[in-house]
N, C-alpha and C positions, 0 to 999 in steps of 0.2 A: 473467513471460512476455514482456511488451512490451520490456523492456530486456535480456532474455536474461541475467538476473542469476545464475541457478542452474538446475541440471538438473531439480529437482523441487519440488513444493509439495504440501502436504497437501490443500489445497482451492483453489477459485477463488472470489474475491469478485466479486459481480455485483449489478447492479440490473436486474431484468428485468420486462418488460411483455408481455402481461398476466400478472400475478403468479400467480393461482390456476392458470391453464392451464400456466404454466411449471413450477410446483411439481409438478404431475402428471407432466409430461415428465421432469423431473429425477429424480423418484422411480422412474419406469419405467426410465430409463437406469441408475440405480444398481443396480437389480435385475438388469437384463440384462447389465451389464458388471461385476457384483460390486464396485461402488464403495461407499464410505461414503455414507450417506444425505445427508450435508451436503457432498458433493464440490463442489457449486455452491450457494453460499448468498448471501443478501442482508444479512448482518450488517453489511456495510460502509456501508449506506445512511445510518446515523447520522453518518457522517464526511464525506459528500459535501455540498458546498454550492455556491452560485452563483459564488463567487470562484475555484473551480477550473476550469482550462482542460481541456476534453476534446479528445482527438485521435482521429481515426478510425484504428483498428488494421486492420480489414478490413471490407469491405462486400460482401455477397453478395446474391443476388436476394431472399432471404427473411430475411436477418439482417444487422444492422449491429452491429459490435463497436467500442466506444470505450474509450479508456483515459484516465485522468487523467494530466496531465503530471508530470514528475519532481518538481517543487516540491510539487505537491499530494500525490503519493504519499509524499514524504518527511515532510511535515507529518502525514499520517495515521499513518505508522509511528512517528514520534517521540511523538505524543500518545497513541497506544494503549498505549505503554510496557509491552508484554507481554514478560516475561522468559523465558517458557517457549516461545518461538517463534523464528523467524528474523528478527524485526523489527530486532534490533541489527545483524545482518549486512546486511540489506536497507538499513537506514539508512546504513550506512557505504558500501555500494555506490552509493547515490543521491547521497551527498555527493561521491563521486568523479566521477560523471556530471556533477554541477553545478559541480565544481571549487571547492567551498566553501573559503574561506581563514580565516574568522573565526567563532567561536562565536556572536557576535551575529547573524550572517546567518541562522543556524538559527532563532533566536527571532523574527526579522523574518518569515521564511517561515511559521512557526507562527502568528504573529499575523494574517498576511494570509489564511491558508487554513483556519483552524479557528475554532470557536465558543469563547468564553471558558470555558464549562463543561468543555471538553476539555483546558484548560491547567491540569493538576493539578500538585501538588508532585511526584508520582511521575513525571510526564512531564518536568518540569523536570530532575530528577536523571538520568532516562534520557537526555535530550538531552545533558546535560553529559558523561555517561559515554561516549555514542556519539561525541561530538566528540573526547574524549581518545583513544579507541581509534583513531579515524580519523587523528588527527595522528601517533600512534605508528606506525601502518601506513605513512603517508607517509614518515616518517623512516627506516623500515627499507628502503623501496624506493630511497632515495637512495644 
C-alpha cells in the first residue's frame, strides 16, 4: 500500500492499540462490509523490532498510520519465506525500490532488521532465489 506495489492484497498487516477494542471494531467491519475476518490482522507483530524505522503514512485526528521503511519491509518479506503468497514479488519490488546491487546486501539488511530465530534455512534459500529472479528481471529490462 505504502509503496503502491500492486493493486490488491488479501489482508492488511497491522499492530493496533488498544488491541481488544480494535479486534471488536475489525470484526464488526468485516461483517458490515463482507470482508474476511482477518482482513486486518496483527500477525506481523512478531517481525517488528526496534531496529526498524517507522515512517508516518497518514495522520488523522483520531488515527495515526505508520509504515516500516523499505529495508524493514524487505527483511520481513525475505525472512517470512512464504511461497504461497506475494512475498517473492513484493521482495523483488522492494529490491528495485532500494536499487539492490549485490546479494550480500540482502543478508546485511536481514541481519540488521531481524531476530536470529527468523533467519532460517528456508529464508536463506528464499532470499537467494528472490535475488536471482531480481537480477534476471533487471537484465530483461536492459
